[in-house]
Gaussian input, Z-matrix of N, CA and C with variables (Angstrom, degrees):
# hf/3-21g

backbone

0 1
 N
 C     1     B1
 C     2     B2     1     A1
 N     3     B3     2     A2     1     D1
 C     4     B4     3     A3     2     D2
 C     5     B5     4     A4     3     D3
 N     6     B6     5     A5     4     D4
 C     7     B7     6     A6     5     D5
 C     8     B8     7     A7     6     D6
 N     9     B9     8     A8     7     D7
 C    10    B10     9     A9     8     D8
 C    11    B11    10    A10     9     D9
 N    12    B12    11    A11    10    D10
 C    13    B13    12    A12    11    D11
 C    14    B14    13    A13    12    D12
 N    15    B15    14    A14    13    D13
 C    16    B16    15    A15    14    D14
 C    17    B17    16    A16    15    D15
 N    18    B18    17    A17    16    D16
 C    19    B19    18    A18    17    D17
 C    20    B20    19    A19    18    D18
 N    21    B21    20    A20    19    D19
 C    22    B22    21    A21    20    D20
 C    23    B23    22    A22    21    D21
 N    24    B24    23    A23    22    D22
 C    25    B25    24    A24    23    D23
 C    26    B26    25    A25    24    D24
 N    27    B27    26    A26    25    D25
 C    28    B28    27    A27    26    D26
 C    29    B29    28    A28    27    D27
 N    30    B30    29    A29    28    D28
 C    31    B31    30    A30    29    D29
 C    32    B32    31    A31    30    D30
 N    33    B33    32    A32    31    D31
 C    34    B34    33    A33    32    D32
 C    35    B35    34    A34    33    D33
 N    36    B36    35    A35    34    D34
 C    37    B37    36    A36    35    D35
 C    38    B38    37    A37    36    D36
 N    39    B39    38    A38    37    D37
 C    40    B40    39    A39    38    D38
 C    41    B41    40    A40    39    D39
 N    42    B42    41    A41    40    D40
 C    43    B43    42    A42    41    D41
 C    44    B44    43    A43    42    D42
 N    45    B45    44    A44    43    D43
 C    46    B46    45    A45    44    D44
 C    47    B47    46    A46    45    D45
 N    48    B48    47    A47    46    D46
 C    49    B49    48    A48    47    D47
 C    50    B50    49    A49    48    D48
 N    51    B51    50    A50    49    D49
 C    52    B52    51    A51    50    D50
 C    53    B53    52    A52    51    D51
 N    54    B54    53    A53    52    D52
 C    55    B55    54    A54    53    D53
 C    56    B56    55    A55    54    D54
 N    57    B57    56    A56    55    D55
 C    58    B58    57    A57    56    D56
 C    59    B59    58    A58    57    D57
 N    60    B60    59    A59    58    D58
 C    61    B61    60    A60    59    D59
 C    62    B62    61    A61    60    D60
 N    63    B63    62    A62    61    D61
 C    64    B64    63    A63    62    D62
 C    65    B65    64    A64    63    D63
 N    66    B66    65    A65    64    D64
 C    67    B67    66    A66    65    D65
 C    68    B68    67    A67    66    D66
 N    69    B69    68    A68    67    D67
 C    70    B70    69    A69    68    D68
 C    71    B71    70    A70    69    D69
 N    72    B72    71    A71    70    D70
 C    73    B73    72    A72    71    D71
 C    74    B74    73    A73    72    D72
 N    75    B75    74    A74    73    D73
 C    76    B76    75    A75    74    D74
 C    77    B77    76    A76    75    D75
 N    78    B78    77    A77    76    D76
 C    79    B79    78    A78    77    D77
 C    80    B80    79    A79    78    D78
 N    81    B81    80    A80    79    D79
 C    82    B82    81    A81    80    D80
 C    83    B83    82    A82    81    D81
 N    84    B84    83    A83    82    D82
 C    85    B85    84    A84    83    D83
 C    86    B86    85    A85    84    D84
 N    87    B87    86    A86    85    D85
 C    88    B88    87    A87    86    D86
 C    89    B89    88    A88    87    D87
 N    90    B90    89    A89    88    D88
 C    91    B91    90    A90    89    D89
 C    92    B92    91    A91    90    D90
 N    93    B93    92    A92    91    D91
 C    94    B94    93    A93    92    D92
 C    95    B95    94    A94    93    D93
 N    96    B96    95    A95    94    D94
 C    97    B97    96    A96    95    D95
 C    98    B98    97    A97    96    D96
 N    99    B99    98    A98    97    D97
 C   100   B100    99    A99    98    D98
 C   101   B101   100   A100    99    D99
 N   102   B102   101   A101   100   D100
 C   103   B103   102   A102   101   D101
 C   104   B104   103   A103   102   D102
 N   105   B105   104   A104   103   D103
 C   106   B106   105   A105   104   D104
 C   107   B107   106   A106   105   D105
 N   108   B108   107   A107   106   D106
 C   109   B109   108   A108   107   D107
 C   110   B110   109   A109   108   D108
 N   111   B111   110   A110   109   D109
 C   112   B112   111   A111   110   D110
 C   113   B113   112   A112   111   D111
 N   114   B114   113   A113   112   D112
 C   115   B115   114   A114   113   D113
 C   116   B116   115   A115   114   D114
 N   117   B117   116   A116   115   D115
 C   118   B118   117   A117   116   D116
 C   119   B119   118   A118   117   D117
 N   120   B120   119   A119   118   D118
 C   121   B121   120   A120   119   D119
 C   122   B122   121   A121   120   D120
 N   123   B123   122   A122   121   D121
 C   124   B124   123   A123   122   D122
 C   125   B125   124   A124   123   D123
 N   126   B126   125   A125   124   D124
 C   127   B127   126   A126   125   D125
 C   128   B128   127   A127   126   D126
 N   129   B129   128   A128   127   D127
 C   130   B130   129   A129   128   D128
 C   131   B131   130   A130   129   D129
 N   132   B132   131   A131   130   D130
 C   133   B133   132   A132   131   D131
 C   134   B134   133   A133   132   D132
 N   135   B135   134   A134   133   D133
 C   136   B136   135   A135   134   D134
 C   137   B137   136   A136   135   D135
 N   138   B138   137   A137   136   D136
 C   139   B139   138   A138   137   D137
 C   140   B140   139   A139   138   D138
 N   141   B141   140   A140   139   D139
 C   142   B142   141   A141   140   D140
 C   143   B143   142   A142   141   D141
 N   144   B144   143   A143   142   D142
 C   145   B145   144   A144   143   D143
 C   146   B146   145   A145   144   D144
 N   147   B147   146   A146   145   D145
 C   148   B148   147   A147   146   D146
 C   149   B149   148   A148   147   D147
 N   150   B150   149   A149   148   D148
 C   151   B151   150   A150   149   D149
 C   152   B152   151   A151   150   D150
 N   153   B153   152   A152   151   D151
 C   154   B154   153   A153   152   D152
 C   155   B155   154   A154   153   D153
 N   156   B156   155   A155   154   D154
 C   157   B157   156   A156   155   D155
 C   158   B158   157   A157   156   D156
 N   159   B159   158   A158   157   D157
 C   160   B160   159   A159   158   D158
 C   161   B161   160   A160   159   D159
 N   162   B162   161   A161   160   D160
 C   163   B163   162   A162   161   D161
 C   164   B164   163   A163   162   D162
 N   165   B165   164   A164   163   D163
 C   166   B166   165   A165   164   D164
 C   167   B167   166   A166   165   D165
 N   168   B168   167   A167   166   D166
 C   169   B169   168   A168   167   D167
 C   170   B170   169   A169   168   D168
 N   171   B171   170   A170   169   D169
 C   172   B172   171   A171   170   D170
 C   173   B173   172   A172   171   D171
 N   174   B174   173   A173   172   D172
 C   175   B175   174   A174   173   D173
 C   176   B176   175   A175   174   D174
 N   177   B177   176   A176   175   D175
 C   178   B178   177   A177   176   D176
 C   179   B179   178   A178   177   D177
 N   180   B180   179   A179   178   D178
 C   181   B181   180   A180   179   D179
 C   182   B182   181   A181   180   D180
 N   183   B183   182   A182   181   D181
 C   184   B184   183   A183   182   D182
 C   185   B185   184   A184   183   D183
 N   186   B186   185   A185   184   D184
 C   187   B187   186   A186   185   D185
 C   188   B188   187   A187   186   D186
 N   189   B189   188   A188   187   D187
 C   190   B190   189   A189   188   D188
 C   191   B191   190   A190   189   D189
 N   192   B192   191   A191   190   D190
 C   193   B193   192   A192   191   D191
 C   194   B194   193   A193   192   D192
 N   195   B195   194   A194   193   D193
 C   196   B196   195   A195   194   D194
 C   197   B197   196   A196   195   D195
 N   198   B198   197   A197   196   D196
 C   199   B199   198   A198   197   D197
 C   200   B200   199   A199   198   D198
 N   201   B201   200   A200   199   D199
 C   202   B202   201   A201   200   D200
 C   203   B203   202   A202   201   D201
 N   204   B204   203   A203   202   D202
 C   205   B205   204   A204   203   D203
 C   206   B206   205   A205   204   D204
 N   207   B207   206   A206   205   D205
 C   208   B208   207   A207   206   D206
 C   209   B209   208   A208   207   D207
 N   210   B210   209   A209   208   D208
 C   211   B211   210   A210   209   D209
 C   212   B212   211   A211   210   D210
 N   213   B213   212   A212   211   D211
 C   214   B214   213   A213   212   D212
 C   215   B215   214   A214   213   D213
 N   216   B216   215   A215   214   D214
 C   217   B217   216   A216   215   D215
 C   218   B218   217   A217   216   D216
 N   219   B219   218   A218   217   D217
 C   220   B220   219   A219   218   D218
 C   221   B221   220   A220   219   D219
 N   222   B222   221   A221   220   D220
 C   223   B223   222   A222   221   D221
 C   224   B224   223   A223   222   D222
 N   225   B225   224   A224   223   D223
 C   226   B226   225   A225   224   D224
 C   227   B227   226   A226   225   D225
 N   228   B228   227   A227   226   D226
 C   229   B229   228   A228   227   D227
 C   230   B230   229   A229   228   D228
 N   231   B231   230   A230   229   D229
 C   232   B232   231   A231   230   D230
 C   233   B233   232   A232   231   D231
 N   234   B234   233   A233   232   D232
 C   235   B235   234   A234   233   D233
 C   236   B236   235   A235   234   D234
 N   237   B237   236   A236   235   D235
 C   238   B238   237   A237   236   D236
 C   239   B239   238   A238   237   D237
 N   240   B240   239   A239   238   D238
 C   241   B241   240   A240   239   D239
 C   242   B242   241   A241   240   D240
 N   243   B243   242   A242   241   D241
 C   244   B244   243   A243   242   D242
 C   245   B245   244   A244   243   D243
 N   246   B246   245   A245   244   D244
 C   247   B247   246   A246   245   D245
 C   248   B248   247   A247   246   D246
 N   249   B249   248   A248   247   D247
 C   250   B250   249   A249   248   D248
 C   251   B251   250   A250   249   D249
 N   252   B252   251   A251   250   D250
 C   253   B253   252   A252   251   D251
 C   254   B254   253   A253   252   D252
 N   255   B255   254   A254   253   D253
 C   256   B256   255   A255   254   D254
 C   257   B257   256   A256   255   D255
 N   258   B258   257   A257   256   D256
 C   259   B259   258   A258   257   D257
 C   260   B260   259   A259   258   D258
 N   261   B261   260   A260   259   D259
 C   262   B262   261   A261   260   D260
 C   263   B263   262   A262   261   D261
 N   264   B264   263   A263   262   D262
 C   265   B265   264   A264   263   D263
 C   266   B266   265   A265   264   D264
 N   267   B267   266   A266   265   D265
 C   268   B268   267   A267   266   D266
 C   269   B269   268   A268   267   D267
 N   270   B270   269   A269   268   D268
 C   271   B271   270   A270   269   D269
 C   272   B272   271   A271   270   D270
 N   273   B273   272   A272   271   D271
 C   274   B274   273   A273   272   D272
 C   275   B275   274   A274   273   D273
 N   276   B276   275   A275   274   D274
 C   277   B277   276   A276   275   D275
 C   278   B278   277   A277   276   D276
 N   279   B279   278   A278   277   D277
 C   280   B280   279   A279   278   D278
 C   281   B281   280   A280   279   D279
 N   282   B282   281   A281   280   D280
 C   283   B283   282   A282   281   D281
 C   284   B284   283   A283   282   D282
 N   285   B285   284   A284   283   D283
 C   286   B286   285   A285   284   D284
 C   287   B287   286   A286   285   D285
 N   288   B288   287   A287   286   D286
 C   289   B289   288   A288   287   D287
 C   290   B290   289   A289   288   D288
 N   291   B291   290   A290   289   D289
 C   292   B292   291   A291   290   D290
 C   293   B293   292   A292   291   D291
 N   294   B294   293   A293   292   D292
 C   295   B295   294   A294   293   D293
 C   296   B296   295   A295   294   D294
 N   297   B297   296   A296   295   D295
 C   298   B298   297   A297   296   D296
 C   299   B299   298   A298   297   D297
 N   300   B300   299   A299   298   D298
 C   301   B301   300   A300   299   D299
 C   302   B302   301   A301   300   D300
 N   303   B303   302   A302   301   D301
 C   304   B304   303   A303   302   D302
 C   305   B305   304   A304   303   D303
 N   306   B306   305   A305   304   D304
 C   307   B307   306   A306   305   D305
 C   308   B308   307   A307   306   D306
 N   309   B309   308   A308   307   D307
 C   310   B310   309   A309   308   D308
 C   311   B311   310   A310   309   D309
 N   312   B312   311   A311   310   D310
 C   313   B313   312   A312   311   D311
 C   314   B314   313   A313   312   D312
 N   315   B315   314   A314   313   D313
 C   316   B316   315   A315   314   D314
 C   317   B317   316   A316   315   D315
 N   318   B318   317   A317   316   D316
 C   319   B319   318   A318   317   D317
 C   320   B320   319   A319   318   D318
 N   321   B321   320   A320   319   D319
 C   322   B322   321   A321   320   D320
 C   323   B323   322   A322   321   D321
 N   324   B324   323   A323   322   D322
 C   325   B325   324   A324   323   D323
 C   326   B326   325   A325   324   D324
 N   327   B327   326   A326   325   D325
 C   328   B328   327   A327   326   D326
 C   329   B329   328   A328   327   D327
 N   330   B330   329   A329   328   D328
 C   331   B331   330   A330   329   D329
 C   332   B332   331   A331   330   D330

   B1=1.4500
   B2=1.5267
   B3=1.3273
   B4=1.4583
   B5=1.5355
   B6=1.3260
   B7=1.4563
   B8=1.5317
   B9=1.3205
   B10=1.4627
   B11=1.5215
   B12=1.3203
   B13=1.4601
   B14=1.5223
   B15=1.3263
   B16=1.4619
   B17=1.5297
   B18=1.3271
   B19=1.4654
   B20=1.5323
   B21=1.3109
   B22=1.4684
   B23=1.5287
   B24=1.3120
   B25=1.4589
   B26=1.5286
   B27=1.3186
   B28=1.4659
   B29=1.5272
   B30=1.3326
   B31=1.4612
   B32=1.5194
   B33=1.3141
   B34=1.4625
   B35=1.5224
   B36=1.3294
   B37=1.4623
   B38=1.5242
   B39=1.3204
   B40=1.4605
   B41=1.5258
   B42=1.3141
   B43=1.4653
   B44=1.5288
   B45=1.3339
   B46=1.4515
   B47=1.5299
   B48=1.3316
   B49=1.4647
   B50=1.5256
   B51=1.3227
   B52=1.4639
   B53=1.5212
   B54=1.3197
   B55=1.4647
   B56=1.5200
   B57=1.3166
   B58=1.4590
   B59=1.5196
   B60=1.3302
   B61=1.4624
   B62=1.5250
   B63=1.3068
   B64=1.4681
   B65=1.5199
   B66=1.3271
   B67=1.4714
   B68=1.5237
   B69=1.3220
   B70=1.4652
   B71=1.5247
   B72=1.3239
   B73=1.4644
   B74=1.5223
   B75=1.3176
   B76=1.4652
   B77=1.5224
   B78=1.3265
   B79=1.4610
   B80=1.5158
   B81=1.3322
   B82=1.4552
   B83=1.5191
   B84=1.3302
   B85=1.4622
   B86=1.5236
   B87=1.3090
   B88=1.4625
   B89=1.5260
   B90=1.3189
   B91=1.4656
   B92=1.5232
   B93=1.3254
   B94=1.4654
   B95=1.5247
   B96=1.3285
   B97=1.4631
   B98=1.5245
   B99=1.3173
   B100=1.4628
   B101=1.5263
   B102=1.3247
   B103=1.4677
   B104=1.5206
   B105=1.3493
   B106=1.4606
   B107=1.5284
   B108=1.3138
   B109=1.4627
   B110=1.5140
   B111=1.3209
   B112=1.4563
   B113=1.5299
   B114=1.3253
   B115=1.4689
   B116=1.5243
   B117=1.3274
   B118=1.4634
   B119=1.5248
   B120=1.3070
   B121=1.4595
   B122=1.5264
   B123=1.3381
   B124=1.4611
   B125=1.5287
   B126=1.3249
   B127=1.4681
   B128=1.5219
   B129=1.3311
   B130=1.4619
   B131=1.5188
   B132=1.3143
   B133=1.4619
   B134=1.5257
   B135=1.3325
   B136=1.4626
   B137=1.5269
   B138=1.3190
   B139=1.4657
   B140=1.5265
   B141=1.3286
   B142=1.4591
   B143=1.5360
   B144=1.3477
   B145=1.4742
   B146=1.5316
   B147=1.3209
   B148=1.4606
   B149=1.5300
   B150=1.3383
   B151=1.4620
   B152=1.5305
   B153=1.3248
   B154=1.4690
   B155=1.5260
   B156=1.3124
   B157=1.4642
   B158=1.5261
   B159=1.3301
   B160=1.4629
   B161=1.5254
   B162=1.3197
   B163=1.4636
   B164=1.5243
   B165=1.3163
   B166=1.4641
   B167=1.5314
   B168=1.3340
   B169=1.4702
   B170=1.5318
   B171=1.3413
   B172=1.4691
   B173=1.5250
   B174=1.3095
   B175=1.4536
   B176=1.5298
   B177=1.3130
   B178=1.4622
   B179=1.5282
   B180=1.3179
   B181=1.4672
   B182=1.5230
   B183=1.3326
   B184=1.4688
   B185=1.5224
   B186=1.3230
   B187=1.4638
   B188=1.5266
   B189=1.3209
   B190=1.4537
   B191=1.5121
   B192=1.3285
   B193=1.4658
   B194=1.5261
   B195=1.3272
   B196=1.4611
   B197=1.5246
   B198=1.3241
   B199=1.4590
   B200=1.5287
   B201=1.3345
   B202=1.4607
   B203=1.5290
   B204=1.3139
   B205=1.4657
   B206=1.5340
   B207=1.3205
   B208=1.4682
   B209=1.5227
   B210=1.3284
   B211=1.4620
   B212=1.5281
   B213=1.3149
   B214=1.4675
   B215=1.5228
   B216=1.3249
   B217=1.4620
   B218=1.5267
   B219=1.3389
   B220=1.4642
   B221=1.5323
   B222=1.3212
   B223=1.4665
   B224=1.5210
   B225=1.3138
   B226=1.4628
   B227=1.5324
   B228=1.3224
   B229=1.4694
   B230=1.5195
   B231=1.3284
   B232=1.4678
   B233=1.5280
   B234=1.3274
   B235=1.4641
   B236=1.5264
   B237=1.3117
   B238=1.4596
   B239=1.5321
   B240=1.3282
   B241=1.4610
   B242=1.5266
   B243=1.3237
   B244=1.4643
   B245=1.5247
   B246=1.3318
   B247=1.4638
   B248=1.5198
   B249=1.3165
   B250=1.4574
   B251=1.5071
   B252=1.3280
   B253=1.4634
   B254=1.5145
   B255=1.3265
   B256=1.4577
   B257=1.5205
   B258=1.3217
   B259=1.4630
   B260=1.5225
   B261=1.2898
   B262=1.4500
   B263=1.5152
   B264=1.3044
   B265=1.4537
   B266=1.5117
   B267=1.3330
   B268=1.4551
   B269=1.5233
   B270=1.3174
   B271=1.4637
   B272=1.5282
   B273=1.3180
   B274=1.4636
   B275=1.5174
   B276=1.3278
   B277=1.4619
   B278=1.5237
   B279=1.3240
   B280=1.4639
   B281=1.5233
   B282=1.3155
   B283=1.4613
   B284=1.5229
   B285=1.3212
   B286=1.4590
   B287=1.5221
   B288=1.3266
   B289=1.4634
   B290=1.5220
   B291=1.3131
   B292=1.4627
   B293=1.5280
   B294=1.3261
   B295=1.4567
   B296=1.5261
   B297=1.3212
   B298=1.4730
   B299=1.5237
   B300=1.3278
   B301=1.4679
   B302=1.5278
   B303=1.3308
   B304=1.4649
   B305=1.5268
   B306=1.3317
   B307=1.4558
   B308=1.5274
   B309=1.3201
   B310=1.4664
   B311=1.5303
   B312=1.3282
   B313=1.4609
   B314=1.5214
   B315=1.3241
   B316=1.4546
   B317=1.5240
   B318=1.3065
   B319=1.4570
   B320=1.5243
   B321=1.3213
   B322=1.4652
   B323=1.5131
   B324=1.3287
   B325=1.4495
   B326=1.5210
   B327=1.3230
   B328=1.4599
   B329=1.5164
   B330=1.3309
   B331=1.4716
   B332=1.5068
   A1=110.83
   A2=114.97
   A3=120.51
   A4=110.72
   A5=115.84
   A6=120.80
   A7=110.97
   A8=117.86
   A9=121.98
   A10=109.97
   A11=117.10
   A12=121.17
   A13=110.77
   A14=117.31
   A15=121.72
   A16=111.19
   A17=116.98
   A18=120.91
   A19=110.23
   A20=116.41
   A21=121.76
   A22=111.19
   A23=116.94
   A24=121.32
   A25=110.73
   A26=117.77
   A27=119.42
   A28=111.31
   A29=117.93
   A30=120.19
   A31=110.91
   A32=115.95
   A33=120.26
   A34=110.64
   A35=117.04
   A36=121.04
   A37=111.59
   A38=117.26
   A39=120.21
   A40=111.36
   A41=117.97
   A42=119.82
   A43=110.15
   A44=117.30
   A45=119.82
   A46=111.22
   A47=117.70
   A48=120.38
   A49=111.77
   A50=116.75
   A51=119.58
   A52=111.36
   A53=117.26
   A54=119.26
   A55=111.38
   A56=117.38
   A57=120.38
   A58=112.22
   A59=116.88
   A60=120.95
   A61=114.03
   A62=118.09
   A63=121.66
   A64=108.80
   A65=118.14
   A66=119.92
   A67=114.76
   A68=118.98
   A69=120.14
   A70=112.67
   A71=118.14
   A72=121.55
   A73=106.80
   A74=115.58
   A75=118.22
   A76=110.78
   A77=114.58
   A78=123.24
   A79=105.54
   A80=116.48
   A81=120.89
   A82=113.93
   A83=118.78
   A84=120.31
   A85=109.13
   A86=115.53
   A87=118.89
   A88=111.16
   A89=116.88
   A90=119.48
   A91=110.77
   A92=117.04
   A93=119.31
   A94=111.01
   A95=117.48
   A96=120.55
   A97=110.88
   A98=116.82
   A99=120.21
   A100=111.49
   A101=116.04
   A102=120.11
   A103=110.89
   A104=117.68
   A105=119.03
   A106=110.43
   A107=118.20
   A108=120.18
   A109=111.86
   A110=116.03
   A111=121.00
   A112=111.66
   A113=116.52
   A114=120.66
   A115=110.09
   A116=116.99
   A117=120.33
   A118=111.06
   A119=116.61
   A120=120.58
   A121=110.85
   A122=117.08
   A123=120.20
   A124=112.29
   A125=117.19
   A126=119.68
   A127=109.91
   A128=116.68
   A129=119.32
   A130=112.43
   A131=117.17
   A132=119.46
   A133=112.81
   A134=117.64
   A135=120.30
   A136=114.42
   A137=118.11
   A138=121.24
   A139=112.56
   A140=117.34
   A141=120.14
   A142=113.64
   A143=120.01
   A144=117.81
   A145=113.11
   A146=116.95
   A147=120.20
   A148=110.80
   A149=116.96
   A150=120.57
   A151=111.59
   A152=116.54
   A153=119.33
   A154=111.93
   A155=115.92
   A156=119.42
   A157=111.22
   A158=116.18
   A159=120.14
   A160=111.37
   A161=117.25
   A162=121.27
   A163=112.94
   A164=117.61
   A165=121.10
   A166=113.75
   A167=120.78
   A168=118.71
   A169=113.03
   A170=117.05
   A171=119.38
   A172=111.11
   A173=115.69
   A174=120.19
   A175=110.98
   A176=116.66
   A177=120.51
   A178=110.19
   A179=116.88
   A180=120.60
   A181=111.54
   A182=116.99
   A183=120.18
   A184=112.65
   A185=117.03
   A186=123.42
   A187=112.47
   A188=116.61
   A189=122.53
   A190=115.62
   A191=118.20
   A192=120.04
   A193=112.50
   A194=117.03
   A195=119.73
   A196=111.09
   A197=116.49
   A198=120.85
   A199=111.23
   A200=117.42
   A201=120.89
   A202=110.96
   A203=117.26
   A204=121.20
   A205=109.64
   A206=116.99
   A207=120.47
   A208=109.74
   A209=117.33
   A210=120.39
   A211=110.93
   A212=117.44
   A213=120.42
   A214=110.55
   A215=117.51
   A216=120.23
   A217=111.03
   A218=116.96
   A219=118.89
   A220=110.77
   A221=117.12
   A222=120.15
   A223=110.29
   A224=117.20
   A225=120.40
   A226=111.20
   A227=117.67
   A228=121.06
   A229=109.73
   A230=116.89
   A231=120.43
   A232=110.68
   A233=117.39
   A234=122.12
   A235=110.83
   A236=116.34
   A237=120.83
   A238=111.99
   A239=116.85
   A240=120.58
   A241=113.78
   A242=118.31
   A243=121.43
   A244=108.23
   A245=116.02
   A246=119.58
   A247=113.45
   A248=119.60
   A249=121.51
   A250=114.74
   A251=117.96
   A252=122.58
   A253=108.47
   A254=116.02
   A255=121.15
   A256=107.77
   A257=116.68
   A258=120.69
   A259=112.66
   A260=119.00
   A261=120.94
   A262=115.57
   A263=118.74
   A264=120.42
   A265=114.54
   A266=113.90
   A267=121.15
   A268=112.54
   A269=118.17
   A270=119.94
   A271=112.02
   A272=117.31
   A273=119.53
   A274=111.00
   A275=117.19
   A276=120.32
   A277=110.75
   A278=116.65
   A279=120.53
   A280=110.66
   A281=116.92
   A282=120.86
   A283=110.72
   A284=117.36
   A285=121.02
   A286=110.89
   A287=117.50
   A288=121.02
   A289=111.06
   A290=116.15
   A291=120.66
   A292=110.62
   A293=117.08
   A294=120.58
   A295=112.44
   A296=116.94
   A297=120.01
   A298=110.21
   A299=117.21
   A300=119.22
   A301=111.15
   A302=118.08
   A303=120.47
   A304=110.37
   A305=116.48
   A306=120.59
   A307=111.42
   A308=116.47
   A309=120.13
   A310=111.14
   A311=117.23
   A312=118.83
   A313=111.16
   A314=117.77
   A315=120.89
   A316=111.31
   A317=117.33
   A318=120.72
   A319=112.76
   A320=117.85
   A321=119.85
   A322=111.43
   A323=118.78
   A324=121.39
   A325=111.81
   A326=117.27
   A327=121.83
   A328=113.32
   A329=117.99
   A330=121.07
   A331=111.07
   D1=-37.68
   D2=179.40
   D3=-65.52
   D4=-38.41
   D5=-179.41
   D6=-67.90
   D7=-39.95
   D8=178.90
   D9=-65.08
   D10=-42.02
   D11=177.84
   D12=-64.29
   D13=-38.28
   D14=177.04
   D15=-62.48
   D16=-42.51
   D17=177.16
   D18=-62.38
   D19=-44.08
   D20=-179.81
   D21=-59.80
   D22=-46.69
   D23=-179.71
   D24=-65.99
   D25=-38.24
   D26=-179.99
   D27=-68.09
   D28=-36.72
   D29=176.46
   D30=-63.26
   D31=-45.60
   D32=-179.42
   D33=-63.66
   D34=-44.58
   D35=-177.18
   D36=-62.90
   D37=-45.47
   D38=-177.58
   D39=-67.59
   D40=-41.70
   D41=179.76
   D42=-66.40
   D43=-38.50
   D44=177.65
   D45=-65.98
   D46=-44.36
   D47=179.23
   D48=-65.07
   D49=-36.59
   D50=176.08
   D51=-66.17
   D52=-35.81
   D53=178.51
   D54=-67.32
   D55=-27.70
   D56=175.98
   D57=-78.54
   D58=-33.91
   D59=-173.20
   D60=-90.63
   D61=-32.88
   D62=-174.83
   D63=-114.70
   D64=123.40
   D65=-177.35
   D66=-65.14
   D67=-26.88
   D68=-177.82
   D69=-80.19
   D70=-13.00
   D71=174.81
   D72=-94.16
   D73=120.94
   D74=-176.70
   D75=-131.08
   D76=138.58
   D77=175.29
   D78=-121.80
   D79=121.70
   D80=-172.51
   D81=-87.26
   D82=-23.25
   D83=177.75
   D84=-155.89
   D85=161.25
   D86=179.08
   D87=-70.16
   D88=-29.73
   D89=177.20
   D90=-65.18
   D91=-41.04
   D92=178.79
   D93=-68.10
   D94=-30.57
   D95=175.57
   D96=-66.08
   D97=-42.10
   D98=177.68
   D99=-67.10
   D100=-37.29
   D101=179.50
   D102=-68.77
   D103=-41.89
   D104=179.86
   D105=-65.98
   D106=-32.66
   D107=174.74
   D108=-64.11
   D109=-41.25
   D110=178.61
   D111=-67.87
   D112=-43.58
   D113=178.37
   D114=-64.15
   D115=-41.28
   D116=178.92
   D117=-64.84
   D118=-35.64
   D119=176.37
   D120=-63.02
   D121=-45.68
   D122=179.41
   D123=-68.89
   D124=-37.39
   D125=177.55
   D126=-63.89
   D127=-40.77
   D128=179.11
   D129=-68.95
   D130=-29.70
   D131=179.04
   D132=-80.49
   D133=-32.26
   D134=-173.42
   D135=-104.02
   D136=-44.54
   D137=-172.28
   D138=-95.09
   D139=-33.58
   D140=-175.95
   D141=-59.01
   D142=-41.94
   D143=177.97
   D144=-59.68
   D145=-37.20
   D146=177.62
   D147=-66.70
   D148=-42.75
   D149=177.71
   D150=-63.33
   D151=-38.52
   D152=178.18
   D153=-66.96
   D154=-34.97
   D155=177.86
   D156=-68.62
   D157=-41.51
   D158=179.97
   D159=-66.96
   D160=-38.17
   D161=-176.05
   D162=-95.76
   D163=17.50
   D164=-178.54
   D165=-56.63
   D166=-42.80
   D167=178.16
   D168=-60.69
   D169=-41.00
   D170=177.71
   D171=-66.45
   D172=-35.56
   D173=179.12
   D174=-66.69
   D175=-37.81
   D176=178.68
   D177=-69.97
   D178=-43.04
   D179=-179.21
   D180=-63.53
   D181=-39.64
   D182=-177.80
   D183=-91.83
   D184=9.35
   D185=178.37
   D186=57.56
   D187=39.16
   D188=174.78
   D189=93.41
   D190=-6.30
   D191=-178.61
   D192=-72.12
   D193=-20.11
   D194=177.80
   D195=-69.92
   D196=-12.59
   D197=175.53
   D198=-58.69
   D199=-35.79
   D200=178.17
   D201=-63.33
   D202=-36.44
   D203=178.49
   D204=-67.48
   D205=-42.20
   D206=178.05
   D207=-63.86
   D208=-41.27
   D209=177.38
   D210=-64.00
   D211=-38.07
   D212=176.94
   D213=-65.38
   D214=-38.32
   D215=176.89
   D216=-62.70
   D217=-40.53
   D218=179.75
   D219=-66.20
   D220=-35.35
   D221=176.62
   D222=-67.54
   D223=-38.71
   D224=177.93
   D225=-67.53
   D226=-35.49
   D227=176.81
   D228=-64.81
   D229=-45.44
   D230=178.78
   D231=-64.49
   D232=-37.50
   D233=177.68
   D234=-63.75
   D235=-34.41
   D236=179.92
   D237=-66.88
   D238=-35.60
   D239=-176.15
   D240=-83.04
   D241=-21.12
   D242=-178.09
   D243=-107.26
   D244=123.10
   D245=-175.20
   D246=-81.77
   D247=-19.33
   D248=-176.21
   D249=-87.17
   D250=4.08
   D251=-179.22
   D252=-130.13
   D253=135.95
   D254=176.66
   D255=-130.33
   D256=114.12
   D257=-178.12
   D258=-80.98
   D259=-19.61
   D260=175.07
   D261=83.16
   D262=17.93
   D263=173.21
   D264=118.46
   D265=-175.90
   D266=-173.99
   D267=-69.05
   D268=-42.30
   D269=-175.96
   D270=-65.13
   D271=-38.41
   D272=176.20
   D273=-67.97
   D274=-36.13
   D275=176.32
   D276=-67.26
   D277=-37.23
   D278=177.03
   D279=-66.02
   D280=-40.20
   D281=176.24
   D282=-64.29
   D283=-40.67
   D284=177.09
   D285=-62.99
   D286=-42.02
   D287=178.46
   D288=-62.62
   D289=-40.56
   D290=178.88
   D291=-65.46
   D292=-44.12
   D293=-179.32
   D294=-68.97
   D295=-35.18
   D296=176.34
   D297=-63.58
   D298=-42.64
   D299=179.91
   D300=-67.51
   D301=-36.43
   D302=177.31
   D303=-66.62
   D304=-44.73
   D305=179.87
   D306=-61.98
   D307=-43.11
   D308=179.96
   D309=-65.23
   D310=-43.78
   D311=-179.22
   D312=-68.68
   D313=-34.90
   D314=178.43
   D315=-67.37
   D316=-44.32
   D317=-178.04
   D318=-76.04
   D319=-29.88
   D320=177.76
   D321=-71.37
   D322=-28.84
   D323=177.09
   D324=-71.46
   D325=-24.38
   D326=-177.32
   D327=-83.59
   D328=-5.92
   D329=-178.43
   D330=-71.77

């Protein structure tokens, strides 16, 4: 339960920081930010394993770097379902995926 909450908080934090730093990423309300974090959590729990299975050959060829593309797709899926958040395209979603993985690895090392 603690790990799921940590993932939820990291999704919210990165999307909020991206909305402050990049003009094309916009969050219209704090409620929509909380909802997109929740939707992203469910997309990562339900759809991401299927996407990783489908893209396994690309993941093997790129030595795991294709994982960032799958993570960007999950962010774009969550962005599609929540109307109060606009990620501004694939590159911003890819940047968000990269920053989420950095934040998670940084905070997991501090435990």
